[in-house]
Backbone bond lengths (Angstrom), bond angles and torsions (degrees), N, CA, C in turn:
res aa  C-N    CA-C-N  psi(-1)  N-CA   C-N-CA  omega(-1)  CA-C   N-CA-C  phi
1 M - - - 1.487 - - 1.529 108.93 -
2 N 1.332 117.29 130.31 1.478 120.83 -177.44 1.507 109.92 -79.02
3 E 1.315 115.35 135.26 1.444 120.94 175.90 1.539 109.93 -81.28
4 P 1.335 118.04 146.72 1.466 120.25 175.80 1.525 110.70 -58.71
5 S 1.296 114.86 138.25 1.471 118.52 -178.79 1.532 110.45 -79.94
6 N 1.332 114.55 133.09 1.466 121.02 176.41 1.516 112.73 -119.22
7 T 1.346 114.48 24.98 1.471 119.50 -177.19 1.509 109.40 -72.16
8 P 1.363 115.96 162.49 1.432 119.45 178.92 1.507 113.89 -61.28
9 H 1.398 116.91 -20.93 1.440 121.43 -178.61 1.539 111.58 -65.26
10 D 1.326 116.38 -18.43 1.459 119.29 178.19 1.522 112.73 -79.74
11 S 1.322 117.61 -18.61 1.459 121.54 -174.53 1.539 113.04 -59.84
12 P 1.363 119.46 -46.79 1.456 118.26 -179.86 1.534 113.49 -58.45
13 S 1.341 115.26 -40.61 1.465 116.94 -178.99 1.520 111.31 -69.44
14 R 1.340 116.38 -37.42 1.467 118.88 175.98 1.524 112.55 -63.57
15 R 1.334 113.91 -38.56 1.465 118.33 178.66 1.537 109.93 -65.52
16 R 1.317 117.89 -43.48 1.479 119.98 178.93 1.512 110.43 -62.78
17 E 1.321 117.09 -39.08 1.458 120.37 178.24 1.554 111.28 -64.22
18 L 1.330 115.23 -38.83 1.454 120.33 179.21 1.533 109.11 -65.49
19 L 1.305 116.57 -44.49 1.459 120.25 -177.71 1.528 111.12 -69.62
20 Q 1.316 117.88 -30.59 1.443 121.69 174.93 1.523 111.99 -70.33
21 K 1.323 115.64 -39.67 1.463 121.36 -179.09 1.517 110.99 -71.88
22 H 1.318 116.24 -38.75 1.468 121.52 -179.15 1.526 108.04 -118.08
23 R 1.303 116.72 80.97 1.470 121.20 -171.34 1.523 111.13 -64.11
24 W 1.323 118.79 -26.90 1.442 122.79 -178.42 1.528 113.16 -62.26
25 L 1.339 116.20 -24.95 1.450 119.44 -176.62 1.540 112.56 -58.41
26 T 1.324 116.87 -41.04 1.463 120.82 -178.97 1.513 111.36 -57.89
27 F 1.319 116.14 -38.45 1.457 121.25 -171.42 1.534 113.02 -93.87
28 L 1.315 116.35 -27.53 1.463 119.13 -173.28 1.519 114.93 -105.62
29 L 1.335 118.84 -34.37 1.439 121.05 -172.69 1.540 112.89 -57.49
30 P 1.325 120.27 -54.09 1.485 118.93 -180.00 1.535 111.24 -61.74
31 F 1.325 117.46 -37.34 1.473 120.36 -179.92 1.508 112.16 -64.58
32 I 1.348 115.42 -42.20 1.470 120.53 178.85 1.519 110.58 -64.91
33 V 1.303 118.11 -43.46 1.464 122.17 178.63 1.520 109.84 -60.32
34 F 1.302 116.85 -45.02 1.487 122.49 179.75 1.519 111.54 -60.49
35 M 1.326 114.65 -46.71 1.473 118.99 -176.90 1.525 111.91 -69.76
36 L 1.302 117.16 -41.79 1.460 119.79 179.06 1.507 111.47 -63.72
37 A 1.339 117.28 -46.19 1.463 120.49 177.81 1.512 111.11 -63.87
38 G 1.333 116.37 -37.88 1.445 120.34 -179.19 1.532 113.54 -67.91
39 S 1.335 115.68 -24.57 1.458 118.68 179.33 1.527 112.96 -66.42
40 L 1.322 117.00 -12.23 1.477 121.29 -179.38 1.510 112.08 -93.71
41 E 1.325 117.99 -7.58 1.457 120.25 -174.04 1.530 112.15 -72.62
42 P 1.315 116.38 138.08 1.474 120.50 176.78 1.528 112.44 -81.94
43 T 1.318 116.64 160.28 1.466 122.37 171.83 1.540 105.81 -121.66
44 P 1.338 118.44 171.95 1.457 118.44 179.33 1.524 112.66 -61.32
45 E 1.321 117.13 -26.09 1.476 120.62 -179.05 1.515 113.83 -93.60
46 E 1.306 117.58 -27.93 1.476 120.67 -172.27 1.535 110.76 -129.38
47 P 1.338 118.00 133.45 1.458 119.51 174.23 1.548 109.93 -69.37
48 G 1.282 115.95 158.99 1.465 119.79 -177.40 1.522 113.63 -84.46
49 G 1.309 115.26 154.40 1.458 121.59 173.73 1.508 114.75 73.15
50 A 1.329 117.52 21.63 1.479 119.88 -177.50 1.517 112.36 -62.45
51 M 1.355 116.40 -31.32 1.464 119.83 -178.27 1.534 113.93 -65.32
52 I 1.340 115.67 -20.11 1.475 118.04 177.01 1.522 110.53 -116.23
53 G 1.308 116.23 22.23 1.466 119.85 175.02 1.466 117.24 84.62
54 L 1.345 118.86 13.31 1.460 122.03 179.12 1.522 109.96 -98.27
55 A 1.306 115.64 165.34 1.441 122.56 175.55 1.536 108.12 -139.75
56 I 1.305 115.87 71.70 1.447 122.72 -175.45 1.526 109.18 -77.27
57 P 1.318 119.29 122.10 1.465 121.26 -176.01 1.518 111.80 -71.83
58 Y 1.329 114.37 156.49 1.477 121.13 -178.64 1.532 111.90 -59.28
59 S 1.324 117.09 -30.28 1.451 120.70 -177.96 1.510 112.16 -65.11
60 W 1.331 116.61 -18.41 1.465 120.30 179.25 1.527 112.95 -86.68
61 Y 1.311 117.38 0.64 1.458 119.78 -176.14 1.527 113.89 -53.12
62 P 1.355 119.75 -46.60 1.468 118.40 -179.22 1.506 112.95 -58.02
63 L 1.346 117.71 -39.94 1.445 120.91 -179.42 1.534 111.11 -65.96
64 L 1.339 116.06 -44.05 1.471 119.14 179.24 1.524 112.33 -66.04
65 Y 1.325 115.66 -40.27 1.462 118.75 -179.69 1.522 111.09 -66.16
66 A 1.308 116.62 -43.07 1.479 120.87 177.33 1.511 111.55 -60.04
67 A 1.354 115.87 -41.65 1.455 119.48 178.92 1.534 111.03 -65.87
68 K 1.369 116.04 -38.25 1.447 119.89 177.67 1.536 111.29 -61.15
69 I 1.322 116.37 -44.85 1.465 119.62 -179.52 1.508 110.76 -66.27
70 L 1.340 117.87 -41.30 1.437 121.44 179.71 1.542 110.62 -60.50
71 L 1.339 116.19 -47.73 1.441 120.18 -179.70 1.542 111.99 -63.90
72 T 1.307 114.99 -39.40 1.475 119.08 179.00 1.519 111.55 -67.13
73 L 1.319 116.12 -40.83 1.490 119.82 177.21 1.540 109.89 -61.77
74 A 1.329 116.06 -37.94 1.477 118.45 178.26 1.522 110.13 -64.42
75 A 1.339 117.60 -40.67 1.463 121.13 178.05 1.524 109.70 -66.20
76 M 1.315 117.94 -39.57 1.472 121.70 178.05 1.535 111.09 -64.08
77 A 1.330 116.29 -39.63 1.475 118.98 177.88 1.529 110.55 -64.73
78 F 1.327 116.20 -38.23 1.468 120.04 179.20 1.503 111.88 -62.37
79 V 1.313 118.81 -39.08 1.454 121.65 -177.09 1.518 112.25 -95.25
80 W 1.294 117.83 11.47 1.493 121.95 -176.96 1.528 113.02 -52.56
81 P 1.368 119.52 -42.10 1.458 117.95 178.24 1.539 112.58 -57.67
82 G 1.310 116.63 -32.04 1.458 119.41 177.01 1.539 111.76 -69.60
83 Y 1.330 117.26 -36.53 1.454 120.93 176.19 1.546 110.81 -63.26
84 R 1.330 115.41 -37.11 1.445 119.73 -176.15 1.536 113.79 -70.31
85 E 1.313 116.17 -10.67 1.459 119.42 175.45 1.523 112.57 -68.50
86 F 1.328 115.40 -17.31 1.465 120.74 177.45 1.517 108.94 -100.93
87 P 1.324 118.89 114.56 1.466 121.71 -177.16 1.533 110.46 -55.24
88 F 1.329 115.15 130.58 1.471 118.93 -176.69 1.500 110.65 -84.40
89 R 1.308 115.55 113.19 1.469 121.51 173.57 1.550 106.36 -154.99
90 I 1.316 115.28 147.04 1.448 121.11 -178.98 1.516 109.05 -130.96
91 S 1.317 116.05 129.54 1.456 120.63 -177.56 1.531 110.05 -96.38
92 P 1.348 118.07 155.88 1.466 121.78 176.37 1.539 110.97 -58.12
93 L 1.321 117.53 -31.56 1.451 120.98 178.74 1.505 112.25 -58.65
94 A 1.333 116.91 -38.19 1.468 120.85 179.46 1.525 110.50 -63.36
95 I 1.326 117.47 -40.45 1.446 119.51 178.80 1.523 110.70 -66.57
96 L 1.343 116.16 -39.69 1.456 120.12 179.07 1.528 111.56 -62.46
97 V 1.333 116.29 -43.85 1.463 120.77 178.24 1.540 110.17 -62.33
98 G 1.313 116.57 -38.61 1.459 119.49 177.67 1.509 113.21 -65.42
99 V 1.306 117.14 -38.44 1.485 122.06 178.21 1.529 110.41 -68.13
100 V 1.333 115.58 -48.53 1.469 118.77 177.78 1.526 110.48 -61.24
101 G 1.340 114.77 -35.49 1.448 120.09 -176.22 1.516 113.82 -60.05
102 I 1.352 117.84 -33.69 1.451 117.77 -178.39 1.522 112.69 -69.45
103 F 1.343 115.98 -33.58 1.449 120.11 176.27 1.526 110.83 -68.31
104 V 1.327 114.74 -39.80 1.457 119.50 177.07 1.521 110.86 -63.43
105 W 1.334 117.26 -47.31 1.454 121.55 -177.12 1.545 112.61 -62.57
106 I 1.329 113.99 -51.74 1.483 117.70 -178.63 1.507 111.19 -65.69
107 G 1.330 116.61 -42.73 1.446 119.95 -178.35 1.508 112.76 -61.81
108 L 1.334 117.16 -44.79 1.456 120.33 -178.75 1.554 110.87 -73.35
109 C 1.343 116.51 -34.87 1.472 117.84 176.96 1.523 110.58 -64.39
110 S 1.329 116.86 -35.40 1.474 119.31 -178.24 1.522 113.22 -66.81
111 L 1.351 116.25 -20.99 1.462 119.81 176.63 1.536 112.23 -68.51
112 N 1.366 115.76 -24.47 1.469 121.34 176.85 1.536 111.65 55.38
113 V 1.337 114.69 40.25 1.445 120.38 -177.33 1.516 112.30 -58.19
114 E 1.329 115.45 -40.38 1.473 120.70 -175.64 1.531 111.78 -61.13
115 Q 1.341 116.64 -47.49 1.477 119.76 -178.09 1.531 110.77 -74.36
116 R 1.316 117.81 -34.33 1.467 120.92 -174.48 1.521 112.59 -76.63
117 F 1.337 116.51 -35.46 1.470 119.83 -173.25 1.521 114.38 -118.55
118 L 1.347 118.03 -42.47 1.442 118.82 -174.17 1.544 111.76 -76.23
119 V 1.320 116.35 -44.15 1.491 118.05 -178.17 1.520 111.58 -57.54
120 P 1.371 120.52 -47.24 1.477 119.24 178.16 1.528 112.24 -59.52
121 L 1.326 117.09 -34.33 1.493 119.54 179.17 1.500 112.28 -70.34
122 L 1.346 116.09 -34.48 1.460 120.46 -174.96 1.525 113.57 -87.44
123 Q 1.319 115.94 -20.68 1.489 120.09 -177.75 1.530 113.53 -57.56
124 P 1.317 120.00 -45.32 1.466 120.54 -177.77 1.555 113.43 -60.90
125 I 1.300 116.24 -24.45 1.473 118.96 -178.99 1.546 110.71 -107.02
126 G 1.320 116.31 10.32 1.463 121.62 174.28 1.504 116.10 70.88
127 L 1.362 116.91 23.01 1.444 120.27 -177.98 1.534 112.62 -108.99
128 D 1.307 117.94 7.12 1.464 120.30 -179.59 1.521 112.60 -61.54
129 G 1.361 116.65 -22.12 1.472 120.47 179.37 1.514 111.86 -66.12
130 L 1.344 117.92 -16.74 1.452 120.23 177.93 1.516 111.42 -64.81
131 I 1.328 116.64 -34.93 1.461 119.72 176.58 1.522 109.84 -72.91
132 G 1.307 117.28 -39.46 1.454 121.04 177.01 1.520 114.12 -63.78
133 A 1.361 114.66 -23.62 1.462 119.14 179.91 1.528 111.48 -65.04
134 G 1.339 115.71 -16.74 1.461 118.74 178.95 1.515 114.33 -91.71
135 T 1.325 116.45 6.26 1.466 119.75 -179.33 1.510 110.90 -63.37
136 R 1.323 116.99 130.58 1.460 121.49 -178.66 1.540 109.76 -86.68
137 S 1.310 113.76 168.00 1.483 119.16 -176.88 1.524 110.96 -66.63
138 G 1.345 116.94 -34.24 1.456 121.02 178.94 1.536 113.78 61.16
139 F 1.337 116.83 26.46 1.475 119.62 -177.03 1.502 111.55 -72.65
140 N 1.317 117.19 120.62 1.472 122.93 179.65 1.506 108.38 -101.84
141 P 1.316 120.36 100.15 1.455 120.88 -177.57 1.536 113.51 -65.67
142 L 1.334 116.28 -26.80 1.462 120.08 179.98 1.501 110.82 -69.95
143 E 1.315 117.39 -18.98 1.471 122.29 177.80 1.529 110.26 -103.71
144 Q 1.325 117.17 -50.24 1.446 121.12 -176.02 1.529 112.35 -68.11
145 L 1.356 116.69 -29.06 1.468 120.37 -179.10 1.522 110.64 -115.77
146 A 1.310 116.62 29.35 1.457 120.56 -174.61 1.530 111.86 -59.90
147 A 1.331 117.95 -30.07 1.454 121.04 -179.77 1.537 112.17 -73.27
148 R 1.317 116.84 -13.66 1.469 121.64 179.91 1.513 108.69 -131.62
149 P 1.324 117.38 76.13 1.473 121.81 -172.26 1.509 113.76 -60.63
150 A 1.335 118.41 -34.94 1.459 119.87 178.53 1.515 110.51 -62.59
151 L 1.333 116.80 -42.36 1.449 121.51 177.93 1.516 110.97 -67.08
152 A 1.334 117.14 -38.81 1.438 121.38 -178.63 1.519 110.93 -62.05
153 W 1.346 116.41 -46.36 1.463 118.99 -178.46 1.528 111.86 -73.82
154 S 1.320 116.23 -29.60 1.471 119.52 175.24 1.504 110.30 -65.13
155 F 1.320 115.99 -45.12 1.474 118.85 178.11 1.505 111.82 -64.07
156 L 1.331 115.80 -39.04 1.460 119.25 177.61 1.530 111.66 -59.84
157 A 1.324 116.63 -38.53 1.477 120.32 175.53 1.514 111.75 -63.24
158 V 1.321 116.60 -40.20 1.468 120.99 176.10 1.528 109.90 -65.36
159 R 1.294 116.14 -38.94 1.482 121.03 -179.20 1.535 109.47 -63.57
160 F 1.332 117.32 -40.84 1.456 120.38 179.20 1.543 110.01 -71.44
161 L 1.316 117.47 -35.10 1.475 119.53 176.09 1.525 109.62 -59.80
162 G 1.342 116.22 -45.65 1.449 119.93 178.21 1.510 112.68 -64.16
163 L 1.312 117.06 -45.48 1.448 122.39 -176.31 1.523 113.03 -66.74
164 V 1.325 115.94 -45.46 1.477 120.46 -170.95 1.510 112.20 -88.75
165 V 1.304 119.00 -40.30 1.457 121.98 -174.60 1.546 111.26 -97.51
166 V 1.325 115.43 -60.42 1.478 118.55 -172.45 1.519 112.17 -64.12
167 V 1.321 116.99 -53.11 1.470 119.36 -177.38 1.533 111.31 -61.31
168 A 1.325 116.73 -44.17 1.464 119.63 -179.27 1.515 112.30 -58.13
169 V 1.305 117.72 -43.70 1.460 121.65 -177.73 1.506 111.45 -71.69
170 I 1.343 116.48 -53.15 1.458 116.47 -171.66 1.527 113.25 -70.66
171 E 1.330 117.97 -33.19 1.456 119.06 178.57 1.509 111.75 -69.75
172 E 1.315 116.89 -42.95 1.478 118.69 -179.76 1.520 112.40 -69.13
173 F 1.307 118.15 -38.14 1.480 119.54 177.27 1.503 110.78 -68.09
174 F 1.326 117.42 -36.68 1.453 119.56 178.02 1.522 109.88 -69.95
175 L 1.328 116.11 -51.70 1.479 120.47 -171.46 1.525 111.98 -70.88
176 R 1.321 116.89 -53.01 1.473 120.13 -173.06 1.527 113.01 -97.66
177 G 1.351 115.11 -28.52 1.472 116.68 176.95 1.506 113.39 -76.64
178 F 1.333 116.16 -34.64 1.477 120.23 -179.62 1.514 113.74 -110.99
179 L 1.303 118.35 -64.48 1.463 122.14 -167.01 1.528 112.66 -58.82
180 M 1.315 117.42 -51.04 1.452 120.24 -175.73 1.535 111.65 -67.66
181 R 1.315 117.48 -31.47 1.477 119.50 175.28 1.517 110.31 -76.00
182 F 1.352 116.55 -36.25 1.454 120.07 179.29 1.516 111.20 -63.49
183 V 1.351 116.18 -36.85 1.461 120.03 178.69 1.519 111.13 -66.40
184 V 1.317 117.16 -33.91 1.477 120.10 177.04 1.506 111.50 -63.06
185 D 1.352 116.33 -45.59 1.459 120.14 179.26 1.535 108.80 -159.55
186 P 1.323 118.79 104.24 1.456 121.46 -177.30 1.540 113.77 -62.33
187 D 1.331 117.97 -26.07 1.451 120.39 -176.64 1.537 113.58 -82.64
188 T 1.299 116.48 -35.48 1.476 120.20 -174.57 1.527 112.44 -119.59
189 W 1.331 118.32 21.98 1.477 119.79 -172.72 1.531 113.61 -55.85
190 P 1.362 121.56 -36.26 1.477 117.10 -178.43 1.530 112.71 -64.70
191 E 1.312 117.83 -23.70 1.451 120.20 -179.25 1.559 113.09 -89.76
192 I 1.300 117.25 -7.02 1.453 119.89 -179.44 1.560 108.81 -73.53
193 P 1.328 117.41 124.92 1.476 119.28 -179.00 1.509 111.29 -58.85
194 F 1.324 114.73 139.10 1.438 119.62 179.36 1.541 109.40 -63.41
195 G 1.317 117.08 133.04 1.448 121.24 -178.63 1.508 113.35 104.23
196 R 1.345 117.09 -18.88 1.474 118.32 174.59 1.515 108.83 -70.18
197 I 1.322 115.98 137.83 1.468 118.46 -172.68 1.511 110.75 -144.59
198 T 1.334 114.63 151.03 1.461 121.65 172.02 1.515 106.72 -123.69
199 A 1.346 115.40 172.18 1.460 118.65 178.76 1.534 111.97 -61.56
200 T 1.340 115.25 -39.47 1.468 118.43 178.90 1.512 111.25 -65.11
201 A 1.333 116.73 -39.88 1.455 120.34 179.59 1.536 110.78 -64.63
202 A 1.336 114.63 -38.90 1.479 119.15 179.60 1.535 109.66 -63.81
203 V 1.320 116.47 -41.97 1.482 120.41 178.85 1.510 109.49 -63.55
204 A 1.344 117.26 -45.24 1.473 120.36 179.37 1.530 111.43 -62.12
205 G 1.338 116.21 -37.53 1.457 120.06 179.86 1.512 114.42 -67.77
206 T 1.331 116.81 -15.08 1.459 121.28 174.89 1.521 112.34 -104.79
207 L 1.312 116.56 -43.52 1.480 120.67 -176.41 1.522 112.44 -64.61
208 V 1.330 118.11 -46.17 1.449 120.19 -177.52 1.556 111.75 -61.86
209 P 1.333 119.10 -46.69 1.481 117.36 174.78 1.513 114.68 -61.61
210 M 1.330 116.29 -30.47 1.467 118.80 175.24 1.515 110.89 -64.82
211 L 1.331 116.70 -39.22 1.470 119.02 177.81 1.521 110.48 -69.63
212 M 1.335 117.45 -26.92 1.448 121.08 178.09 1.538 111.83 -78.50
213 H 1.346 116.62 -17.19 1.458 121.98 -178.81 1.537 108.45 -128.24
214 P 1.323 119.36 62.45 1.469 121.14 -173.25 1.543 112.82 -63.93
215 A 1.311 118.09 -25.50 1.457 119.62 179.94 1.503 111.65 -83.88
216 E 1.345 117.47 -5.60 1.468 121.28 -179.29 1.516 109.87 -136.86
217 L 1.341 115.20 49.70 1.465 121.03 -173.72 1.514 113.33 -57.45
218 L 1.300 116.10 -48.33 1.476 120.02 -175.95 1.524 110.36 -66.56
219 A 1.305 117.05 -46.88 1.474 120.45 179.38 1.522 110.47 -61.04
220 A 1.316 116.66 -42.61 1.473 120.28 179.22 1.519 110.70 -63.23
221 A 1.318 117.13 -43.16 1.482 120.58 -178.03 1.509 109.82 -60.12
222 V 1.321 118.63 -46.64 1.469 122.13 -176.57 1.516 110.56 -73.11
223 W 1.351 116.43 -48.02 1.474 118.85 -175.08 1.534 111.41 -63.13
224 F 1.310 117.66 -48.59 1.451 119.28 -178.00 1.522 112.56 -68.00
225 S 1.330 117.04 -27.04 1.470 119.49 174.22 1.529 109.12 -68.19
226 M 1.313 117.85 -36.90 1.483 121.28 176.88 1.524 110.82 -60.29
227 V 1.318 115.86 -42.11 1.479 119.10 -178.10 1.544 110.36 -73.87
228 T 1.310 116.87 -29.64 1.474 118.88 173.32 1.531 109.46 -63.25
229 W 1.351 115.88 -42.64 1.473 118.89 175.17 1.518 111.45 -58.48
230 L 1.334 116.35 -42.61 1.475 121.02 177.29 1.517 110.87 -60.64
231 M 1.322 117.35 -42.03 1.464 122.19 -178.64 1.511 109.73 -61.35
232 V 1.336 116.97 -45.23 1.470 120.15 -179.91 1.530 110.44 -67.32
233 R 1.337 116.63 -35.59 1.456 119.91 -175.24 1.527 110.99 -73.09
234 T 1.328 119.26 -42.51 1.470 119.78 -174.13 1.548 113.79 -104.27
235 R 1.353 115.58 -19.50 1.476 121.75 -178.76 1.535 110.71 53.11
236 N 1.295 114.78 43.81 1.477 121.30 -175.87 1.537 107.17 -139.22
237 I 1.325 116.38 115.16 1.465 119.93 -176.82 1.522 112.91 -66.47
238 W 1.360 116.14 -29.38 1.455 117.59 179.80 1.536 112.99 -72.21
239 D 1.339 116.83 -21.52 1.459 118.66 171.26 1.508 110.11 -67.00
240 C 1.341 117.57 -40.06 1.462 121.61 177.73 1.520 110.38 -64.52
241 V 1.313 116.79 -41.26 1.476 120.29 178.08 1.512 109.86 -64.43
242 A 1.338 117.77 -42.69 1.464 121.78 -178.43 1.525 110.79 -64.43
243 A 1.322 117.66 -43.67 1.480 120.19 178.29 1.517 110.34 -61.71
244 H 1.328 116.21 -41.70 1.468 121.13 179.50 1.540 109.35 -64.31
245 A 1.336 116.51 -43.48 1.446 120.01 -178.77 1.516 113.68 -64.72
246 V 1.346 114.97 -40.07 1.480 119.98 179.32 1.526 110.87 -65.00
247 T 1.324 117.47 -46.19 1.454 120.51 177.83 1.509 110.74 -60.80
248 N 1.334 117.52 -45.01 1.440 120.29 -178.71 1.553 112.12 -65.97
249 L 1.324 116.27 -38.25 1.474 120.20 177.20 1.518 110.30 -61.71
250 L 1.315 117.09 -46.97 1.467 120.48 -179.67 1.534 110.52 -68.11
251 L 1.338 117.15 -33.84 1.461 119.65 175.87 1.518 110.39 -64.06
252 G 1.329 117.08 -43.86 1.458 120.42 177.61 1.503 112.83 -60.05
253 I 1.336 116.36 -42.70 1.458 119.53 179.50 1.533 110.31 -65.87
254 Y 1.314 115.62 -40.63 1.476 121.07 177.75 1.525 110.95 -59.55
255 V 1.324 116.20 -44.41 1.466 120.31 -178.71 1.510 110.96 -64.19
256 V 1.340 117.55 -44.93 1.454 119.69 -178.70 1.546 110.31 -64.46
257 C 1.323 116.94 -37.15 1.460 120.06 -177.93 1.520 113.51 -75.15
258 T 1.317 116.94 -32.37 1.453 120.88 -175.10 1.546 113.16 -102.22
259 G 1.322 116.79 -18.44 1.451 118.51 -177.09 1.518 114.83 80.34
260 E 1.330 117.77 12.26 1.459 120.92 -179.97 1.528 110.64 -85.98
261 W 1.323 115.51 66.43 1.463 121.76 -172.62 1.521 113.46 -67.35
262 H 1.306 117.15 -14.54 1.460 119.13 177.89 1.512 112.99 -65.43
263 L 1.371 115.75 -17.93 1.439 119.56 177.52 1.534 113.24 -80.11
264 M 1.329 117.46 -9.13 1.458 122.53 176.95 1.518 108.29 -113.07
């Protein structure tokens, strides 16, 4: 009688079966890992990990960020078979949207609508901190690690990896691969063709990113609406990822050239 095989060769098939049984894992697992790890990051004003009783100093930011990217990449590698269910192709339109997107993002952020208009409205009711909750770390490795240039540039490379590759993939798979389809039909969302949309899904595709970017509400509303249009036009999730990656790449270059690290 043959014994069941427990060799490592069985692991890929078991993983595929797990991802098929729990379709949400492909879209949510890397995003959840990224967000949970990111919740520990310090800012110049606040130490990291306060919600769990820690006080991680700002100087530790590079270590925490690198750990976050490493953990998220591991989660992405685990769900890779799920990513491969979407044929990989990128259209020129996606690149164009990404390029236009950086002008939209920087231009609208420069208006500072949130601080100029929303904060004064929210202060009387004690909710102005909601805008502050979107404050980024603003860590400038070229300044903070100036005494160790090799380390500074190495971290900058990791920062770009996270910004251009990791964020673009996990946010688009979460937002458009899962959330917007889930809103259309919570029971059959994995079978809903990518690119099918309803009014409620379109609202969710804009509102949720706005909540994720409270310090850049206007820019987030316009930019993510542009990518929703791209999604409907091409019905290809990798076009959405590519547009996101191009905008983030150009944003990173802009920040390094101008020193506006608050945008990262």
